[in-house]
C-alpha positions in Angstrom: -4.7 0.3 10.9 -8.1 -0.7 9.4 -8.3 2.7 7.8 -5.0 2.2 6.0 -5.9 -1.3 4.8 -9.3 0.1 3.5 -7.5 2.9 1.7 -5.0 0.5 0.1 -7.8 -1.8 -1.1 -9.7 1.1 -2.5 -6.6 2.2 -4.5 -6.1 -1.3 -5.8 -9.7 -1.6 -6.9 -9.6 1.8 -8.5 -6.5 0.9 -10.5 -7.1 -2.8 -10.9 -6.1 -2.9 -14.6 -2.7 -1.4 -13.8 -2.3 -3.7 -10.8 -3.2 -6.8 -12.8 -1.0 -5.7 -15.8 2.0 -5.1 -13.4 1.6 -8.5 -11.8 1.3 -10.3 -15.1 4.4 -8.5 -16.4 6.3 -9.4 -13.3 5.2 -13.0 -13.6 6.1 -13.1 -17.3 9.5 -11.5 -16.7 10.3 -14.0 -13.9 9.3 -16.9 -16.1 11.6 -15.7 -18.9 14.5 -15.4 -16.5 13.8 -18.7 -14.7 12.8 -21.0 -17.5 13.8 -19.3 -20.8 11.9 -17.7 -23.6 10.7 -20.9 -25.4 9.2 -22.5 -22.3 7.6 -19.2 -21.3 6.1 -18.8 -24.8 4.8 -22.3 -24.6 3.0 -21.6 -21.4 1.6 -18.3 -22.8 0.3 -20.1 -25.9 -1.3 -22.7 -23.7 -3.0 -20.0 -21.6 -4.3 -18.2 -24.7 -5.7 -21.5 -26.2 -7.3 -22.3 -22.8 -8.9 -18.9 -22.6 -10.2 -19.1 -26.2 -11.7 -22.6 -25.6 -13.2 -21.5 -22.3 -14.7 -18.4 -23.8 -16.3 -20.5 -26.6 -17.7 -22.9 -24.0 -19.2 -20.1 -22.0 -20.7 -18.4 -25.1 -22.3 -21.7 -26.2 -24.0 -22.4 -23.0 -21.5 -24.5 -21.0 -21.3 -27.7 -23.1 -18.6 -28.9 -25.4 -21.0 -29.5 -28.2 -20.1 -31.2 -31.4 -17.0 -29.2 -32.1 -14.9 -30.8 -29.4 
């Protein structure tokens, strides 16, 4: 049993981009069906803005600085 789990984890790690992309696509599809396209797009825009702001904070040394 441990050998099977180890093999599955190795395959997931080897193809992590595909696994992450598939899970994100599944989540996005579920959100469109459950909440509609406009609410889903709002959440996606919020995620992108949060990612951009977080990247900028990381790049500038972890402080908000004068820009925020």
